[in-house]
C-alpha positions in Angstrom: -5.0 4.2 -125.7 -8.3 3.1 -124.5 -10.2 6.4 -123.9 -11.8 7.4 -120.8 -15.3 6.8 -120.4 -16.5 5.7 -117.1 -12.9 5.6 -114.9 -10.7 7.9 -113.6 -7.9 7.6 -111.1 -6.8 10.8 -108.5 -3.8 10.8 -106.9 -3.3 13.6 -104.0 -6.1 14.0 -101.6 -5.8 17.6 -100.8 -8.5 20.0 -100.9 -8.8 20.0 -104.3 -8.2 16.2 -105.0 -11.0 15.4 -103.0 -12.9 18.2 -105.0 -11.9 16.5 -108.2 -12.7 13.3 -106.6 -15.9 13.5 -105.8 -17.2 15.6 -108.8 -16.4 12.7 -110.4 -18.2 10.5 -108.6 -21.3 12.6 -109.2 -21.1 12.3 -112.6 -20.8 8.2 -111.8 -17.1 7.5 -113.2 -15.7 4.6 -111.1 -13.0 7.0 -109.4 -10.1 5.1 -108.3 -7.8 7.4 -105.3 -4.5 7.3 -104.1 -3.0 9.3 -100.9 0.4 8.4 -99.0 -2.1 9.2 -95.8 -4.8 6.8 -96.4 -7.0 7.9 -94.0 -7.5 11.3 -96.1 -9.4 8.8 -98.8 -12.0 7.4 -96.0 -15.0 9.6 -96.9 -14.3 9.1 -100.7 -14.8 5.7 -100.1 -17.8 5.7 -98.4 -19.0 8.1 -101.2 -17.9 4.9 -103.6 -14.7 5.6 -104.7 -12.0 2.9 -104.3 -8.7 3.2 -102.1 -5.5 1.6 -104.2 -2.9 0.9 -101.8 -0.3 2.0 -103.9 0.5 4.3 -106.7 1.3 1.5 -108.9 -2.3 -0.1 -108.5 -3.9 2.9 -109.1 -2.2 4.1 -112.3 -2.5 0.5 -113.6 -6.8 0.9 -112.8 -7.7 3.7 -114.9 -6.3 4.9 -118.8 -6.0 8.3 -117.2 -4.5 9.5 -114.1 -4.5 13.3 -112.0 -2.2 14.3 -110.2 -2.9 16.7 -107.9 -0.1 16.5 -104.9 1.9 19.5 -103.5 4.2 20.0 -105.6 6.6 18.4 -108.0 8.9 17.4 -105.5 6.0 14.9 -104.5 4.8 14.2 -107.6 8.5 13.2 -108.8 9.3 11.2 -105.5 5.5 9.1 -105.8 6.1 8.5 -109.2 9.9 6.7 -109.0 8.6 4.8 -106.5 6.6 2.9 -108.9 7.8 -0.7 -108.9 6.0 -2.3 -112.2 8.4 -1.7 -115.1 5.3 -0.9 -117.6 2.8 0.4 -115.0 2.5 3.4 -117.1 2.8 2.1 -120.4 -0.2 3.4 -122.4 -1.5 5.5 -119.5 -2.3 9.2 -119.7 -1.2 11.2 -116.5 -3.1 15.2 -116.3 0.0 16.9 -113.9 -2.2 19.3 -112.2 0.3 20.4 -109.0 1.5 23.6 -109.3 4.8 24.1 -110.6 7.1 25.9 -112.9 7.5 25.5 -116.8 11.0 23.3 -116.5 9.5 21.3 -114.1 6.5 20.6 -116.7 9.5 20.0 -119.3 11.1 17.7 -117.0 7.8 15.6 -116.4 7.1 15.6 -119.7 10.5 13.6 -120.7 10.4 11.5 -118.0 6.6 10.3 -118.5 7.4 9.7 -122.7 10.1 7.9 -121.8 7.7 5.4 -119.8 5.6 5.5 -122.9 3.2 7.1 -121.2 1.1 10.0 -122.4 1.2 13.7 -120.2 -0.6 16.9 -120.4 0.4 19.7 -118.0 -2.4 21.8 -116.5 -2.9 24.7 -113.6 -6.5 25.4 -112.0 -7.3 29.3 -111.3 -9.4 28.9 -108.8 -10.6 27.5 -105.4 -11.8 24.1 -104.8 -15.5 25.6 -104.0 -15.3 27.3 -107.2 -14.3 24.3 -109.0 -17.4 22.7 -112.0 -18.7 26.7 -112.7 -19.2 27.5 -116.0 -16.2 30.2 -115.3 -13.9 27.7 -113.7 -10.4 28.5 -115.5 -8.1 25.3 -115.9 -4.9 25.8 -118.2 -3.7 22.6 -120.1 -0.6 22.6 -122.1 0.7 18.9 -124.3 -0.2 17.0 -126.9 -3.1 18.4 -128.6 -4.3 14.7 -129.5 -4.5 13.5 -126.4 -5.8 16.9 -125.1 -8.4 16.3 -127.2 -9.4 12.6 -126.0 -10.1 13.2 -122.5 -11.3 16.9 -123.1 -15.1 16.2 -122.6 -14.1 14.6 -119.7 -12.0 17.3 -118.2 -14.9 19.4 -118.8 -16.7 18.3 -115.6 -14.2 19.9 -113.8 -14.9 23.2 -114.9 -16.2 25.5 -118.3 -14.1 27.4 -119.2 -11.0 25.1 -119.9 -8.1 26.6 -121.7 -5.7 24.8 -124.1 -2.9 26.8 -124.6 -0.8 24.6 -127.4 2.2 21.9 -127.9 4.4 24.2 -125.5 4.4 21.4 -121.9 5.6 24.7 -120.2 2.4 27.0 -121.3 0.2 25.8 -118.6 3.1 26.7 -115.9 4.0 29.8 -117.5 0.1 31.2 -117.5 -0.1 30.4 -113.9 2.5 32.0 -112.7 1.8 35.1 -115.1 -1.5 35.2 -113.4 -0.4 34.5 -110.1 1.5 37.6 -110.8 -1.3 39.8 -111.7 -3.3 38.4 -108.9 -0.6 39.0 -106.5 0.0 42.5 -108.0 -3.2 43.7 -107.7 -3.6 42.1 -103.9 -0.8 44.2 -102.8 -2.3 47.7 -104.6 -5.6 46.4 -102.7 -3.8 46.2 -99.0 -1.6 49.6 -99.9 -5.5 51.2 -100.7 -6.9 49.7 -97.1 -3.8 51.7 -95.2 -5.4 54.9 -97.4 -8.9 54.2 -96.3 -8.3 53.5 -92.9 -5.8 56.4 -92.6 -9.7 58.4 -93.6 -11.3 56.3 -91.3 -13.7 54.9 -94.1 -14.7 51.5 -93.5 -12.4 48.9 -95.6 -15.7 47.0 -96.5 -16.9 49.3 -98.3 -13.2 50.0 -100.2 -13.9 46.2 -101.1 -17.2 46.6 -102.8 -16.3 49.3 -105.0 -13.2 47.5 -106.1 -15.6 44.4 -106.5 -17.5 47.0 -108.7 -14.3 48.5 -110.9 -12.5 45.3 -111.6 -14.6 44.4 -114.8 -13.7 47.9 -116.0 -10.0 47.4 -114.9 -9.9 43.9 -116.8 -11.0 45.3 -120.3 -8.3 47.9 -119.8 -5.5 45.3 -119.2 -7.0 43.6 -122.0 -6.3 46.4 -124.6 -2.8 46.9 -123.0 -2.3 43.3 -124.0 -3.1 43.7 -127.3 -1.1 46.9 -127.4 2.0 44.7 -125.9 1.4 41.9 -128.1 1.7 44.8 -131.5 4.5 46.4 -130.5 2.6 49.6 -131.1 2.8 51.6 -128.5 1.3 55.0 -130.0 -1.3 56.3 -127.5 -4.6 54.3 -128.1 -6.3 54.6 -125.0 -3.9 55.7 -122.1 -1.2 58.1 -122.1 1.9 57.0 -119.5 2.0 60.3 -118.8 -1.6 60.0 -116.5 -0.5 57.5 -115.0 3.0 58.6 -113.7 1.2 61.6 -112.0 -1.2 59.1 -110.3 1.9 57.2 -108.7 3.0 60.2 -107.5 0.0 61.2 -106.3 -0.2 57.8 -104.1 3.2 57.9 -103.2 2.7 61.6 -102.0 -0.5 60.8 -100.1 1.3 57.7 -98.4 4.1 59.9 -96.7 1.6 62.9 -96.0 -0.8 60.2 -93.5 2.3 58.4 -92.4 1.3 55.2 -93.7 3.3 52.1 -95.4 5.0 54.1 -98.8 6.9 50.5 -100.0 4.3 49.7 -102.7 4.1 53.3 -103.9 7.3 53.9 -104.1 7.9 50.8 -106.5 5.1 51.8 -108.2 6.4 55.2 -108.9 9.9 53.9 -109.5 8.7 52.1 -112.2 6.8 54.8 -114.2 9.7 57.0 -113.4 11.6 55.0 -115.4 9.7 54.8 -118.3 9.2 58.8 -118.1 13.2 59.4 -118.1 12.9 56.8 -121.1 10.9 59.0 -123.6 8.0 56.8 -123.1 5.4 59.8 -121.2 3.0 60.5 -124.2 3.0 56.7 -125.5 0.1 54.2 -124.2 0.5 52.8 -120.4 1.7 49.4 -121.6 4.9 51.2 -122.5 6.7 50.9 -118.8 7.1 47.2 -120.4 9.7 48.2 -122.8 12.1 49.2 -119.8 11.4 46.0 -117.9 12.2 43.7 -120.7 16.2 44.0 -119.4 16.8 43.4 -115.4 18.1 45.7 -113.1 
């Protein structure tokens, strides 16, 4: 396959697709773009991009195409409309559309049947956070294909994570990190209710959270290592402390008359682990009670 030096196609021109196209234009690439609503390409065309009249033209214009559309259903619909039988032959498709591991596996099979290379990826930041040293983007799939374009992908961010040959890994890790983000966000919102109940400025509460977040990240990093090792003997934080903490959060919510759904949920999880006899093990032992669906 021709290696990508200075040309690329971007399929999908939402805010992220536009940002990606602009980043490559700024680096002097020949950027070919396609979007079902062509008017979204107007600014990019003024900046030097070439608008393809259909997806086949966009694919054929570059050895590598980055796809960043609403979901896999949209992506599948677009690619199924390709009329030229060999338009995908020897091309490399980098899928940055959000989806599931199973969708990534099905896509890899389909593209390989068309003799096209395929990588799956997941962007972990918003458009305005792209191209920074700490911009994290996850990739998975054929290692040889990834290495071919790694330098070009580095234009998008300085913290690329190649997760291996399992094509579903990037989508799985994207979902896993989102689980953390929304779990933390739920706790943050409940904390805001507590702050409001004591007439404490929620802005200052947010500042405090930002200050303690790096330390919490290091703690969770340790807990991840504990889970990976399978050795839950006490090493940093006993489950008993967290059982008491979640019970205290729940009691505070009830006494303050604020919503208690989140602390009730957290307290239930930890109580289950306590009842299973893990109270004097590391906090991460909670996962042992979660591995069997209820």
